[in-house]
N, C-alpha and C positions, 0 to 999 in steps of 0.2 A: 504494501498500500503505501510505502515512503515513496518508493520508484514512481510511482504513480501520481502522487502530487506533487513530486519535482518536476513531474514531464509537465503536469499542466500548468505550476509556476512558469516554466519555461516558454511554455506555448502563451499564457497570455501576455510575459512580459514583451515577447516579439512581437503580440499585436499592439502592444500598446506604443512599443517604439518605431512602430511602422506607422500608427497612427497619427503619431507628433510629429513624426518627419515628414509627413507627406505634406507639401505646400502646394504642388502643383496644378493638381490633376481631382477632381472629385471621384474619380472612378477608383482609384487607389484607395483612397479614403474608405470609400465603401468596402471594400474589399478587405482592409482590413478589420474592420469593424464588424464582418461576417466571419471571420478568423476566431477573434475574441469570442463571438456570441458560440463558434461551434467550441470552443473549448471551454466555456462553460456550460453548455452542453452535456458535454463528456465528462465534467466535475458533478454536476448532478446528476445523473447516469450512475457514476461510480458511490455517491454519496445512497441513492437509492438502492442500488442492489447491495452495499454493503449492510445497510439498516432492515432490507427487507420489505422496504415499502413497496405502495403499489407504483406501475412506471407509466400509468396513466397520465399523471404529469409531468413527466418527460413530452409525452406528446403534445399537450397542450403547450406548453414549452416551444415545440418545436411547429408548431400551428403559428404561433405569435412570431416565431424567429420568420417563418417564411412571409408573413403578412408584411412586417418589417423590411423584407430583402425587395420583396414589390413595390412598398411605396418608396422604399430609396431608389429603385433603377426607376418606377414610373418618373419623379421628379427627376433624374437624370435624362431620361430622355424629352423630356419637356423643357429644359435646360439646354439642351443640344439642340434641339428644334427652333429654340426662340434665338439662339446667341452664335452658334454655329460650332462651339467648342465646348469642353470642359474644366476648363483653366480655371481655377479661382481666383488669379489675377484679372480675368474679363469680368466678375463680378464685385459691383460695388454700390452700396448702399446710395452714395451720395451721386450718381451720373441721373440726370433725367431724364 
């Protein structure tokens, strides 16, 4: 169990580092968020299997994860259609 928790910490840390270091594309930020959610799902699944809980909660977590991913991709598609790219530098609150 110690090896699995160490792997989860490494995966989550890698996701956080990539998310904080992506300053150019929105797609890379969304992919790193999905990677962190996948690591979190694996942690929830391991805890539920360790303590003998029902695995229906992990299915509900997966449903919300898929909805979050679809929402992020729809925002990305809308942004690309309106602005022509997915650069963070092209988005500005001050531009009219």
